[in-house]
C-alpha positions as CSV (number, residue, x, y, z in Angstrom):
1,M,-96.8,-50.3,-10.1
2,K,-96.8,-47.1,-11.8
3,K,-98.0,-45.2,-8.6
4,S,-94.7,-46.6,-6.9
5,F,-92.5,-45.1,-10.0
6,I,-94.4,-41.8,-9.5
7,I,-93.9,-41.6,-5.8
8,L,-90.1,-42.6,-6.3
9,G,-89.6,-40.1,-8.8
10,L,-91.2,-37.4,-6.6
11,C,-89.0,-38.6,-3.7
12,M,-85.9,-38.0,-5.6
13,V,-86.9,-34.5,-6.8
14,W,-87.7,-33.7,-3.5
15,L,-84.1,-34.6,-2.1
16,I,-82.3,-32.8,-5.1
17,G,-84.1,-29.5,-4.3
18,H,-83.5,-29.9,-0.6
19,A,-79.8,-30.4,-1.5
20,S,-79.6,-27.5,-3.6
21,A,-81.2,-25.2,-1.0
22,Q,-79.0,-26.3,1.5
23,D,-76.0,-25.3,-0.9
24,T,-77.5,-22.1,-1.4
25,A,-77.7,-21.5,2.4
26,S,-74.2,-22.6,3.0
27,T,-73.0,-20.2,0.3
28,A,-75.0,-17.3,1.4
29,D,-73.8,-18.3,5.3
30,M,-70.3,-18.3,4.2
31,Q,-69.3,-14.3,5.0
32,Y,-65.8,-12.5,5.4
33,H,-65.4,-11.6,9.2
34,F,-63.5,-8.1,8.6
35,K,-62.7,-4.9,10.1
36,L,-60.8,-1.5,9.6
37,D,-58.2,-0.4,12.2
38,S,-59.7,3.3,11.2
39,S,-62.5,4.1,8.6
40,T,-61.1,7.5,8.3
41,I,-57.7,8.6,7.2
42,A,-55.8,11.7,5.6
43,I,-54.8,11.5,2.1
44,G,-51.8,9.1,1.6
45,D,-52.1,7.6,5.3
46,Q,-52.7,4.0,5.6
47,T,-55.1,1.9,7.4
48,I,-55.1,-2.1,8.4
49,L,-57.9,-4.3,7.0
50,S,-58.0,-7.5,8.9
51,I,-59.9,-10.5,7.3
52,A,-60.2,-13.3,9.6
53,R,-61.9,-17.1,9.5
54,T,-62.4,-17.4,5.5
55,P,-61.1,-20.3,3.1
56,I,-60.1,-17.8,0.4
57,Y,-58.1,-15.1,1.1
58,P,-58.5,-12.0,-1.4
59,S,-55.2,-10.7,-3.2
60,L,-54.1,-7.4,-3.5
61,D,-55.6,-6.8,-6.8
62,D,-59.1,-8.3,-5.4
63,L,-58.9,-5.6,-2.7
64,S,-57.6,-2.5,-5.1
65,N,-60.2,-0.1,-7.2
66,N,-59.9,3.0,-8.4
67,D,-59.7,5.0,-5.3
68,I,-58.4,2.3,-2.8
69,V,-54.9,1.1,-3.3
70,A,-53.9,-2.1,-1.2
71,V,-50.2,-1.8,-0.5
72,R,-49.0,-4.9,0.9
73,Q,-50.3,-8.1,2.6
74,W,-49.3,-10.5,5.6
75,I,-50.8,-13.3,7.4
76,D,-51.0,-14.1,11.0
77,T,-50.2,-18.1,11.2
78,T,-51.3,-18.5,14.7
79,D,-55.1,-17.7,13.8
80,G,-55.0,-17.2,10.1
81,T,-55.9,-13.8,10.1
82,L,-55.1,-11.8,6.9
83,Y,-53.8,-8.3,7.0
84,T,-53.7,-5.7,4.3
85,A,-52.6,-2.3,4.3
86,L,-54.8,0.1,2.3
87,T,-54.5,3.7,1.3
88,S,-55.8,6.1,-0.9
89,F,-55.2,9.4,-2.6
90,E,-58.6,10.5,-3.6
91,E,-60.8,12.5,-1.1
92,G,-63.9,11.4,-0.5
93,E,-65.9,8.4,0.6
94,H,-64.7,5.2,-1.0
95,W,-66.7,1.7,-0.7
96,L,-64.4,-1.4,-0.5
97,H,-66.4,-4.6,-1.5
98,I,-65.4,-7.8,0.0
99,G,-67.5,-10.7,-1.0
100,S,-71.0,-9.8,-0.5
101,D,-70.4,-7.4,1.9
102,S,-68.7,-3.7,1.6
103,V,-66.9,-1.0,4.1
104,M,-66.5,2.5,3.7
105,L,-63.1,4.4,3.9
106,T,-63.4,8.1,4.3
107,V,-60.3,9.9,3.1
108,N,-60.0,13.6,4.0
109,D,-57.6,16.3,2.4
110,V,-54.9,17.8,4.4
111,A,-55.8,20.9,6.7
112,N,-55.6,23.9,4.3
113,V,-52.6,26.6,5.2
114,D,-53.9,30.1,5.3
115,T,-50.9,31.7,3.3
116,T,-52.0,35.4,4.0
117,S,-51.7,35.0,7.7
118,T,-48.4,33.2,7.8
119,E,-45.0,34.8,7.0
120,I,-43.3,33.0,4.3
121,R,-39.4,33.0,5.3
122,D,-36.3,32.4,3.0
123,I,-34.0,29.4,3.7
124,A,-32.0,29.8,6.4
125,G,-28.2,30.5,5.5
126,I,-25.4,28.2,6.7
127,M,-24.5,28.7,10.4
128,N,-20.8,29.4,10.7
129,Q,-19.5,27.3,13.9
130,P,-16.4,27.9,15.3
131,Y,-13.4,25.6,14.9
132,T,-12.5,22.9,17.4
133,F,-9.1,22.0,18.6
134,G,-9.3,18.7,17.0
135,E,-10.0,20.1,13.8
136,I,-7.0,22.5,13.9
137,A,-4.8,20.0,15.2
138,R,-5.9,17.5,12.3
139,T,-5.2,20.4,9.8
140,V,-1.9,21.3,11.3
141,L,-0.7,17.5,11.4
142,F,-1.8,17.2,7.7
143,F,0.2,20.2,6.5
144,F,3.4,19.1,8.3
145,L,3.0,15.4,7.0
146,F,2.6,16.6,3.3
147,W,5.4,18.8,3.4
148,A,7.4,15.9,5.1
149,V,6.6,13.5,2.3
150,V,7.5,15.9,-0.3
151,A,10.9,16.9,1.2
152,A,11.4,12.7,1.6
153,A,10.6,12.7,-2.1
154,V,12.7,15.4,-3.3
155,L,15.6,14.0,-1.3
156,L,15.0,10.4,-2.4
157,Y,15.3,11.9,-6.2
158,I,18.6,13.7,-5.5
159,R,20.2,10.6,-4.1
160,I,18.9,8.5,-6.9
161,K,19.9,11.2,-9.5
162,R,23.4,11.2,-7.9
163,H,23.7,7.3,-7.6
164,K,24.1,7.4,-4.1
165,P,22.7,4.7,-1.4
166,L,19.6,5.4,-0.2
167,I,20.5,4.8,3.3
168,S,24.1,5.8,4.3
169,L,25.4,3.1,6.9
170,P,28.6,4.1,8.8
171,Q,31.7,3.0,7.2
172,V,34.8,1.2,8.7
173,P,37.8,3.4,8.5
174,P,40.2,2.2,5.9
175,L,43.6,0.7,7.0
176,P,46.7,3.0,6.4
177,P,48.2,2.6,3.1
178,D,51.4,0.9,4.4
179,T,49.3,-1.7,6.3
180,R,47.3,-2.6,3.0
181,A,50.3,-2.7,0.9
182,L,52.0,-5.0,3.6
183,Q,49.1,-7.2,3.2
184,R,49.0,-7.3,-0.6
185,L,52.8,-8.4,-0.6
186,E,52.1,-11.4,1.8
187,E,49.2,-12.5,-0.2
188,L,51.5,-12.3,-3.3
189,R,54.1,-14.3,-1.4
190,Q,51.4,-17.0,-0.6
191,Q,50.0,-16.9,-4.1
192,Q,53.7,-18.6,-5.4
193,L,53.2,-17.0,-8.8
194,W,57.1,-17.3,-9.9
195,Q,57.3,-20.9,-8.5
196,Q,54.4,-21.3,-11.2
197,G,56.4,-20.1,-13.9
198,R,54.3,-17.0,-13.8
199,V,57.5,-14.2,-13.4
200,K,56.3,-11.4,-15.3
201,E,52.7,-11.7,-13.6
202,Y,54.6,-11.7,-10.1
203,Y,56.7,-8.4,-10.9
204,T,53.8,-6.7,-11.9
205,E,52.0,-7.3,-8.9
206,L,54.8,-6.6,-6.7
207,T,55.5,-2.9,-8.5
208,D,51.7,-2.1,-8.7
209,T,51.5,-2.4,-5.2
210,V,54.4,-0.3,-4.3
211,R,53.4,2.4,-6.7
212,V,49.8,2.5,-5.0
213,Y,51.3,2.7,-1.9
214,L,53.4,5.8,-3.3
215,E,50.0,7.2,-4.5
216,E,48.3,6.7,-1.1
217,A,51.0,7.6,1.3
218,Y,52.7,10.5,-0.9
219,H,50.1,11.1,-3.8
220,I,52.7,10.5,-6.3
221,Q,50.8,9.5,-9.3
222,S,53.4,6.5,-9.9
223,T,51.0,4.2,-12.0
224,E,51.1,6.8,-14.3
225,M,54.7,7.6,-14.3
226,T,58.1,5.8,-15.7
227,T,60.6,4.5,-13.2
228,D,62.8,7.6,-13.3
229,Q,59.9,10.1,-13.0
230,T,58.7,8.0,-9.9
231,L,62.4,8.3,-8.4
232,D,62.3,12.0,-9.3
233,A,58.8,12.6,-7.4
234,F,60.0,10.7,-4.3
235,R,63.1,12.7,-3.5
236,G,60.7,15.4,-2.3
237,C,58.7,13.3,0.1
238,K,59.3,12.9,4.0
239,G,59.9,9.2,3.7
240,Y,62.8,9.8,1.5
241,S,66.4,8.5,2.4
242,T,69.4,7.5,0.5
243,D,68.9,3.9,1.4
244,N,65.0,4.1,0.4
245,A,65.4,5.7,-2.7
246,S,68.2,2.9,-3.7
247,T,65.5,0.2,-2.7
248,L,62.9,1.6,-4.6
249,S,64.9,2.0,-7.8
250,Q,66.3,-1.7,-7.3
251,I,62.7,-2.9,-7.2
252,L,61.4,-0.9,-10.0
253,Q,64.2,-1.2,-12.6
254,A,64.4,-5.3,-11.6
255,A,60.6,-5.3,-12.7
256,D,61.3,-3.2,-15.7
257,M,64.1,-5.6,-17.1
258,V,61.3,-8.7,-16.5
259,K,58.4,-6.8,-18.2
260,F,60.3,-5.1,-20.8
261,A,63.4,-7.1,-21.6
262,K,62.3,-10.2,-20.8
263,S,64.9,-10.8,-18.2
264,M,64.6,-14.0,-15.9
265,P,66.2,-13.4,-12.7
266,Q,67.3,-16.4,-10.2
267,P,65.0,-17.5,-7.7
268,Y,66.7,-16.0,-4.9
269,Q,66.3,-12.5,-6.7
270,H,62.6,-13.1,-6.7
271,D,62.2,-13.3,-2.8
272,M,65.0,-10.7,-2.2
273,A,62.9,-8.6,-4.6
274,L,59.5,-8.9,-2.4
275,N,61.5,-8.5,0.6
276,Q,62.8,-5.3,-0.5
277,G,59.3,-4.1,-1.4
278,I,58.6,-5.1,2.2
279,A,61.4,-3.0,3.8
280,F,60.7,-0.1,1.4
281,I,57.5,0.4,2.8
282,K,58.1,-0.3,6.6
283,Q,61.1,2.3,6.2
284,T,59.1,5.0,4.5
285,A,56.0,4.4,6.8
286,A,58.6,5.0,9.9
287,L,59.8,8.3,8.5
288,N,56.4,9.5,7.6
289,P,53.7,8.0,10.3
290,Q,50.1,8.1,8.9
291,P,47.4,9.4,11.2
292,E,44.5,6.9,11.9
293,P,41.7,7.6,9.6
294,T,38.2,8.2,10.8
295,A,34.8,8.2,9.1
296,E,34.9,12.0,9.1
297,S,38.2,12.5,7.7
298,E,37.8,9.8,5.2
299,S,35.6,12.0,3.2
300,E,37.9,15.3,3.4
301,P,40.4,15.7,0.8
302,S,44.0,15.3,2.1
303,T,47.0,17.8,1.2
304,P,49.8,16.5,-0.5
305,N,52.3,15.0,2.0
306,T,55.6,16.5,0.3
307,T,58.3,18.7,1.3
308,E,60.3,21.3,-0.8
309,S,63.2,19.7,-2.1
């Protein structure tokens, strides 16, 4: 019985030792398969280290030491190869340890330059190139555009300062003075002011129309004159006649009686005063025909249309 236990224990010890030996052998057999694209480089250049068929990939820190620097890594997913870019800034022979193996990287210094046999020259000056047609055309165009913008800004400022419109549209020539006056009298007739008891307003509108007509047609400042002053000024006009002066006097005096003396004319006298105003304007216009106004003549100052008495 004791012999059986002894034999069994010996068998177990043998099995455990055999398994440990296989593990050690497996560990010894697990080697990195690697190579360098170039084992000799110049200072600052790079070489590529490829590692294949390994279950554990070394990191950048694992592949870096005091002399060799691992710059970047990438993996080829098709075959599982790890690529690492290596560089060095120290001249000499440097060993890179990977697992239980190592590889040597030789770093050479740059070629020496013999400055005694080489002429050292100063930095070349700036070369003068001739101007092209495109460059000249752009400069001239920019010059004219700049001054065009400046001129437009000045004109715009002047028009705004003088309260003038930015864009001057062509204006329709105004109607002759007699036409405008007759239109106002016709509008006064249609308003029917005296029929509504607004007699004073009716005569005010009537005389204002006649006085404005005298200002526009004969340049008599009738709106600032009394009746007598207006009649005196009218005597020297081309449209003057005894009948016209009498008609004008009747219109103005009737209006004065209503406005200042609070007179109340008969209804027929209201229509008669309006008809007298129409007749006065037509008769004086026939004696003093006005030229058709134009856009050019509208802005020109006109001379008083009077004759010597």
